[in-house]
N, C-alpha and C positions, 0 to 999 in steps of 0.2 A: 503493501500500500504505499501511496504516496506521504513523504513526511514534511516536503515543503509547503509553506504556505502558499495561497493564491498570489500574492504579492512577491512572493521569491519565484514563482514560477514565471509569473510576468515578465518580471525583471529579467530573469535568465534567458527567457524566449527572445526578448528584444535584444539583449546583447548578443546572444547567438546570431541572429539575423544580422547586426552591426558586423560582426566580426566574419561571418562566413558569406553573406548575401543570399542564404539558403535559408528558408523555414525551419526552425528549431534545429540547424545545423545540417539537416538531412542533405546526404551526398549521394543517395540512390534510393529510387523508389522501389524498395525490395518486394514489397507485396505485389505490386502490380507487374513486376520484372518476372517474379516467379509463378505467379498465379493470376494472369491477366483475366481472365473471365469471371474468377471469384471477386477480385477487385471491384470490376465494373458492374456486378450484379448487386455488390453492397451498396456502392453508389447511387446505382438506379433505384434499389429499395428505399434508401433513404430519401431520395428525392421525390419519388412517387409518395410517400408518407407525407411529406411537407405539402406537397400539393393537394393531396387527399385531405389533409387537415383542413388546408384553406376553403377548398370545395365544400366541405361539410360544414364549418364552423360559420361561414358567411349567412349560412341558413338561419343561424341563431339570433342574427342581430335583426332589428326592424329598421334599423338606418338605410334610407335608398341609397346612402353614398356607398355604403357597403356592399348591400345586396344587390342594387342595379347596376352597378359596374365594378363591383369586386376589389374596391379600395381598401384592401387588406393584404398581409403578406406574413409568413412565418420563416424561420430560420433556426439552424442548429449550429451552435458555437463549441469551441473547445473550451475547456476550463478557464484558460487566459482570455478568453473572450474572442476569438477570431472565428469568423464563419467557415463553416465547412461545406455546408448546403444549404439552398434556400428555394422556397415555392416560387409560383408566380406572382404576380402581383404588382404593388408598389415597391419594388425590390431597391428604390432610393434608400430605404431605412434600412437595409441589411446593416450596411457598416453604420450607420447612426448609433443602431443597438449596440454594435460592437464597442463603440466610443462610450457609451452609459455602462455596458459593463466593466469596461476598463477603469472607468472613473470610479466604481464602486469598489473596485481592486485596489485601486492607489491609495483610496481614502480608507483602507482597512476595515471594510465593511465586515470582513471576515470575524473580527474582532467585535464590533459594536456597528450595527445592531445586530451581527451574526448572519451567516450565510448557511442555512441548514435546509434539510429536507423537508419539503412542504411549503417553504417560504415562497412567497409571491412579492416581486417587486415593480416599480411602475416608473415611469420617467415621461417627461415631455418638455424638459428644459432644454433650450437649443444650445444654451452654453455648455451643455456636459454630452450631449451627445443626441441631436434631433435636428429636424429642418425649422419648424415651428411649432408653436405650443399646441394646435389643433390634432397634430398626429401623436397619438399617446401609445406608448410602449409597454407592453407587460412582460416579465420576465421571469423564470424560474430556475432554480439551480436543479440539475439530475444527479441523484446519488445511485451508488450500486454496491450494496454490502459495506455503505459508511463512507464509501470513497466518492468525492464529486467528480463526475466524469464529463461534464458539460452543462450547457445552458440552452435552453428553449425559450425563443422570444417571438411574439406576435405584435403587429402594430395595425391599427386601423384610424381612419381620419374620422374626426367627429362633426357632426351637424353645427354644434356650436360649444364654443370654450370659454363662454361667461366673461367675454372682453367688455369694455367699455359699451362697446355697439355690438348688437346681435350678429350671429354669422361665423364663418369659419376661417376667413380672412379679413381681420380688420384693416381698414386703411386709414383711419382718423388718429389713430394711436402714436403717441411720441416717446414713451417710455414703458418699461416693464411693468409698471404698475397699473396699466390699462390693458395689458396683454391677456387678461383672464386668468383661470384658473392652472396655477403652477404645481407640478407634482414633480419635485427634484430628487430623483433618484430615492424614492421611499421603498421601505419595507411595508407593504400594504396589507400582507397576509402571511397566517402562518398554519400548517397544519392542513394545507390544500384549501383553506378557507380565506376570504377577504374579511378583514376586521372592519367590525361593525361600525366604528367610529369614521373609518375613511368613506364607506360606503355614504354615510349622513353628511359628511363633508362634501362629496363628490355631487350628491343629489342636491344640494343647497349652493353650488358653485357654477352651474351651468343653467342655461334658460330650458334646455331640454332633457331633464332627468331620465326619461324613459329610453332614450336613445343611448345616452352614457351608460346606463345600467346594461342594456343588451349587448350593446357594443363591448362592454368589459367582459361579459358572460361568453360573448364570442371569442374574445382572445384567450381567455383561460380555457375555454373547451379546445381549442385549438392548440394551445402549447401542452395540454394534458396528453392530447393525442400523438403529439411529436414524441413526448415522454414515452409513453407506450410502446411506440416504434423503436425507440432506442431500445427499450427493455428486450422487445423480440429479438433485434439484431444482434445483442450481447448473448442471449441465449442460443441463438442459431450459430453465431461466429466465434463466441469466446471474448472476452473483455480484453485479453490483450490483444487479440487480433483488432477490435474495434478502436482501442487507443492508438495503435499504430496506424491505422487507416485515416483517423481523422487527421492526423500529423502529415501523412503522405498526400492527403487529398489536397492539402491546402498548399503544400509545395509544388503538386502538380500543377494547380491553380495559377500559381507565380510562372511557372515554366511554361505553360498554354501562352500565357499574356505575352513573355518576351519573346516567345517563337513568332506569334503573331506580328510583333512589332517589327521583327527581322525579315518576316515574309512580304509585308504589304506595305512598309513605309520606308522611304529613303533617309538615310542619316542626314541630320542638318538641324537648322533653327527655322522653326514656323514662327510667325508672327500675324497678329490681327487685332481689332478692338471691335467691342460691342458698346450700345450706348443704350439708356433707358431714360424718359423723362418723367417727372413727378411733380406736376404744377399746383402746388400748393396754395400760392400768393393770392389773396382775396378769399380763400376759402377756410384756410387752416383754423383749427379751434384753439390752436397754442400760440402764442406769441413767437416763440424759438422755432416755430415749424413754417410761419408765415413767407415762405419763399418758393421759388421756383426750382427744384433740384434736377440735376443731371447726373446719371450714373456713370463713370467711365469703368470699363472692363478690358482694360490691355491684356492680352493672351499671348504667352511664348511658350512654345513646347520645343524641346531639345530631344531629339532622337538620337541615340547611340548605335554604333555599328552593331554592339553586342546585343542589341534589344533593350536598351535601358531606356525610360521614358520619364521626363520632367516637366512639369506645368508650372509656369510662373506667371503670377499675376502683379508683380512689380508694377507700381504707377498706378493703381486703383484708386480711385476717389474716397473721401472720407465717409466714416460713419457718421450718422447724425440723428434727428429727432423726427425719425419717421419709421414705418413699421418693416422696412425692406433690409433692415440689417441681418446679415447672415454669418453665423459662427463658423469658425473653422470646420466643425463636424458637419454642419450644413454642407459646406464646400465640397467636403469629403464624400459626403453622399452622392452629391451631384456627379462629381469625378466618377464614383463608383458605377452609378447607373449608366452614366455614358459609355464607359468602357465596356460593359456587360452587351449593350447594345452595338457597340460598333465594332469590335475587336475579338470578344471572346464569347459571342452568342452561341457558339457550337463547341464550347469547351467546358471544362469544371468551372463553375460561376460560384466563387467564393472569396474570401479576403486575400488569397494567394495574389490575385491580379491587382488589388489595392496595394499590397504590400510593396509590389514592384513598381509600383507609380509613384514617383517622388512628387511633391508639390510645396510651393510657395503662396502663401496668403499673407501679404503685409499686414503687420500688426496696425492698429489704428483705422485701417479701412473698411468699407462697409463690408468686406468679405472677410474680415477677422477683426471685429471691433475692440475685444478683450474687455468688453465692458459690460457685466451681466445686467446694468441698469436701464440700458437702451430697451427700446421695443424690437421684439424679433416675430411679432405676429404673422406677418405676410413676407417672410426671407424671400420667398417664391418671386416677389415682384421684381427683384433685382438678379436673383441667382437665374432663372430661366432664360432672360436676354444673355447673360455673359456667357453661357455656356454654348449659345450658339456657335460662338468662335471656334470650339472644339470641333462641332462638325465641319465647319470650312478648313481648317486646318488638316484635318485628318484626310479630309477629300482631295486636298493638293498633293499630298503623299500617295494616296490611292493613284491619282492620275498620274502622278512621276512612276509608279512602278507598272502602270497600264491595268490596274483594277478598276476599269470605269464602272463596273456593275456594282462595286461597294461604294461609289461617291453619293452625298447626299449634300444637296447645298445650304441645307438648314432645317428650320421648322419654324411653325407659327407658335405666337405668343398664347398659352393657355391663360389667357386674360378675361376679363368682363366676367368674372364669376359674381352675377348678380346676386346680391346678399341682403340680408336683413330681417325683419320680423315684425308680426303685427298680431292684433285681436281681431277675431270673427266679431259679428254682431252679437253673438251669444256671450262674448267676454272671453273665450277660450283663446290661447297664445297658440301661433303656429310660427315656425321657423321660415327663412328664405335663405336655403343653402345649396342652391341648386350646382349640380356638379355636371352639367352638361358641356362644360368647357374642356372636358376631358375627351376631346375629339376635335381637334384642328388640323389644318392643313401640314402635311409634310412636305418638305422641299422637293425640287426636281431630284431625280437621279440622273447620273453620268449616262444612263441609256434609256430612261423612260420618264413620264410625268410622275408628279409626286402623287400622295395618296389624298383624296378629297375627304376632309373632315373626319380623320381616322387616325390622328395620332396626339399622344401627348409625351412630352419628353420624360415625365416622371412616372408615367404608368404604361408600359409597353403593349397592355392589352387595352389598347384606348376603345371607348364606348360612350358615348353620350347620353345613353339610358333613354327609357321611354318616357315620353311626355306624361303618360297616364300616372305612372309612379310617382314622378316628381310632384305632381298635383295630389298626391295623396297625403303629403306632408306639408306643402304651400298651398293650404286650402282657400286662401283667399286670393291666388294669384295665377290666373289661369292662360292657358295657351290659345292664342287665335292663329299661329302658324308657326311654321319652321320650314326654312328652304335655302338653297345653296344662295349666296350673295355674289352676283356679277362683279368682276373685275377685282375679286379679293385675292387670286391667285397671282403670284410674280410672274412676270412675263419671261419667255425665252424660249430656245429652241426645244426645250422640254420645259413645260410649264411647271410651276409650283401647284401643289395640292388647293383646291379651293376651300375658302371658309363659308360661313353660312350665317344666318340671323335666326332669331325667333322673337316673335311678337307676343307681349303678355298684358293681360288686363286685371287691373285690381277689381275684384268684386266680392261682394259681401263682407266687408272688412268695416271696422269701428275706426281703426288707423293702421297704417301700414309706413315702416321705414325701410327705404330701399338705397342702395349704394355699389359703387364698381369702379373698377381700375382696369386699364390696360394702356397699352403706347397710344399715343396721338401725335405727338410730334416729331419722333424720330423712326427710323426703322430699326425694330428692335434685332431683328434677325441679320442685319447687315445688307449687302447689296446683291446677293445672290452670287453664283460662281460664273466666272469666263464669260462675262457679257450677258448674264441673266439679270433681273432687275428683283428688288425686293418684293415681298407682299404688301398689300396695302395696308394703310395705318388705319385705327379706329377713329370714333368720335362718339359724342354722347348725344341722343336724342330721345325725347319722350314728350308726351302730349297730356297737360292736365285739363281738368273741366271740359271734357271733350261731350259732342253731342253722340257718342256711341250709343246709348240707349234708344236714343230717338230714332237712330239709323235702323236698329234692329226692330223697334216697334213699328216702323214704317216697312220694313222688309226691303230696304235699302242696301245695297252692297255698301261694305267698308274696306278700307285698306288692308294689306295683309303683311306690310312690311315697307322697306325702303331700299327697292332695288338699284334705283339709281338717283343717288343723292342731289344730282343736279335738276332733276324733276320734281323732287319734293312731293312725292305722293303721298306719302303718310300725312305731312304736314297739311296738305290740300284736300286730302280725304276725310280728315278730322277737323271739325271746328274746336277750338280750345287754345290754351295757351301753350305755344310751343318752346322748347328750350332744345337748342341745338349749340354744340360745342366743340371745336377740334381739339379741346381739353378731354381726354377720355377717363379723367378722374372725377368722381364725383362722391363727397362725402354724404353722409346719411341724412336723407330729407323725408318729410311727411308724404304720403301720397293717400289717395282717397278713392272711393269708387268712382269706374269709369275712366280713371287715369290708365294712358297706354304708354308703356315702356318697352324700348328696342334693346335688345343684346345682339351684340355683333363678335364674331369668332372668327378669328384670324386665319388668313391663309399661309402658305409656304413659299419660300424665294423660287426663283427660277434659275435655269442653267443654260448659258449659251445665247447667242444672239437671238432675238424673236423675230427678225426678218430671215431667219434660216428655218421656221418652222414651216413645214409643208401647208400649203394654203388649203388643202382639203381637210387636214386636221385643224386648223383654225376654222373653219366652216362648221365642223361638228362643235366646237367651242362653244360658237355663236349660237346653234340650234340647241345646244344643251343649257343654256344660260350660263356658260361659264364667264364669257365677256360679252359686253354690249358691243354692237355692230360698228359704232363709232371707235371703239377701243380697238376691235380688230383691224382696222384701216389706218388709224394714228398710230399705232404701237407695231402691229404686225405687217402693216402695208398689205392687208388682205381687203378688198371692197366686196361688199355683198350687196345683194339687191333681192327683194322678193319677187317669187314668180306668180302667176296666176292663182296659185293655191295658197299663197301667203306663206309659201316656204322659202327659206333663205337660200339663195344660191351664190356662187363667185362670179364676180364681175371681172373676166379676165383682162381686160383692156385696162380697166381703172386700177387693178390690182399691180400690173406691172407698171403703171405710172406711179402708183403710190410708194412702190418699194424702191423706185428710182429717186424719188422725192427724199425719202428719209434718208437714204444713203448721201444724197448731194447736202441735205442740210446738215448733216454729221460733217461733210467734209468742210463746209463753210464755217462751223462752229469750233472746230478743232484747232488747238493751238500746241506747238512744241512743249515739251514737258518742261524745259527751261523757263519758258514763259509763264507757264501756269504756276511754276514753283516761286518764282518772283513775285507774282500777283497775290499770292496765299501769304509769301513772307512780308510784304506790305501791310497786308490785313492785320496779320499779327502784332507787327511792330507799333501800328496805331489803335491796338486793342479794338478792333473792328469786328465783334463777336458779341453774340447775345449774352446778357449778363450771367444766366445760368451756365452758359458755356465756358465763360471767363472764369467763374468760380469752381467750376469742376475741375478745369487744368491748374489752377491755382493749387487746389487741394491735392492733386497728384505731385506737384512738384514740391509741396512742403513735406508730404509722408515720403517720398522718394529722391533723394538728392541725386542718384545715379539715373534717375529716369528723367529729372530735370535738366541734367546737363546733357543726356542724348538729345533730348528736345531741343535744346539752345544750339547744340553742334549740328543737328540737321539742318535746322532754320536759319544758321549763319548768325545767331543773336549774340550779344556781347554777354559776358559772364556775368554781370550784374543785372540782367534783364529780369523783370518781373511782369505778372500779368496783373 
């Protein structure tokens, strides 16, 4: 039996990795080399047990976020907290749970409050190991004959977290004390039972206690199923075999990751940058928040010839009084989920790949604030845009190696999470925590168009869910329509996946609060790849005090959306007080019966020059409503006309003229790079930039002297230059 404490075992494991570069110092995968079929059978059984636990446990929860789209995940860990295998689902949180386990080990939880058979632990503190507070982790230690052999963990996304505003991604918060219910790596149960005092505290800390309770039961049921599966494996294979297998599986995960790097990427340094806007000025509830913020996410990936991988975000802008701060654990989780989708999707998915990926998230920046007092409730708001850079950089490497089919130009922002809560006419509370945002456009591939409304970077099993299910909890917020939104897909030889929109009606309520956030002034996913264009940005549109009920009473048609903002079909189709803004951030406001709200979901960026897209393919885009006819002509150079049956057809002569005109216009507007560089340098010298942009770069230069020096060198600016 092991005599070392968990803390000593973790320290030893980390030291061995530092000294040897191999997990636990393992030189050979002895089990795999001697009995490969047995080794793979054990892994398959473990993986299958985790997936089975997820598919079974999600039916215990009443939360539509869990049941409708499967926002749930389970994993098995070594005693030191390294994941061995994972289920399907929101695998972003597999490594964040690892960080929480290691936090408890480093804080001597083995001594106080103790780590014993039957204990139950819970964490949702992003500063310890999580992405944001709404993702709640439940973890149990697993013992066999008195020896601790591992951990089982489960995570589910909550409908409401008890923040200062209702919902799961609060946008108005400026500090930790508004983020809602924090469970900071607590022991919440013993003897396989949750403590009654914790149950009471949890029930009184959120607006939706029923969903919290059933989600907790869902997670606990799943991790007990995982524990039972581990017991069966030990009985079948023997304890020593399973202990050795766990270590070898993690090391194999590391080896697979490095082999993929060597195979698919060209050694060198890859660089890009991503941005996100957060326009709070004039809206903020807090004086310190009354600014328009811009997020800077420079990304540098260094690939070594031996298969090493290092991601560096030196130069990131500062943390601040907004809910988009991301802890180092949050960033690690995002890095992990991106790796599993782009490089090791067909290998052993565990913490071996994470260990092989070095990273640097600069202290004091939004991606590593090192300040637990800040708000972390909507870390995804900056994190999702930042990691579009990783897709672009890896895709350039794939292109250089000739792996065109692996290229992905980026992804849409899973923003516009319409949220809030209200009371029905009978006084009962209902939440608005819609998760249909789990289905936006995936960027174009190197060989084909992107996926329409079918991707989320944090949940590879993207699903918008059924409208009828969302309405079961959002009782006073009804659907009028759901449909693809024209011109949201990024233009290109291969287009990005299309975005979509849903139109909602406030009905049968006493009062309802609604709010939302997505990109509005910047292209969160960058400019596409190799001539491809970014996807469309969002905007905010709703109509209050409408005549909707009069239209229904008179059996008159009512608008079903805003397919072409230039034509203002929604505004003109409904009488009322129209709110339209390019700023896609709105803080909680009150809405009443008959008000109509539009949600907009992002498309993905494109790949290649749009004038190289075959005219017949563009025609099909127009027929399917992916692009408007005028967009097809203006951007793709494909002119269409309606035939006698009102069906779109290609106008061959006009198409030829349009494409020639696009190329001629480009040639007339183009300038040599030296001229462009000089023009931009002069703008920088006279500080000719929007105030949020100037402040963003100022933050980057203050936090990183190295980045500031490189910025000044590139633009030939004096050493004493300041923004």
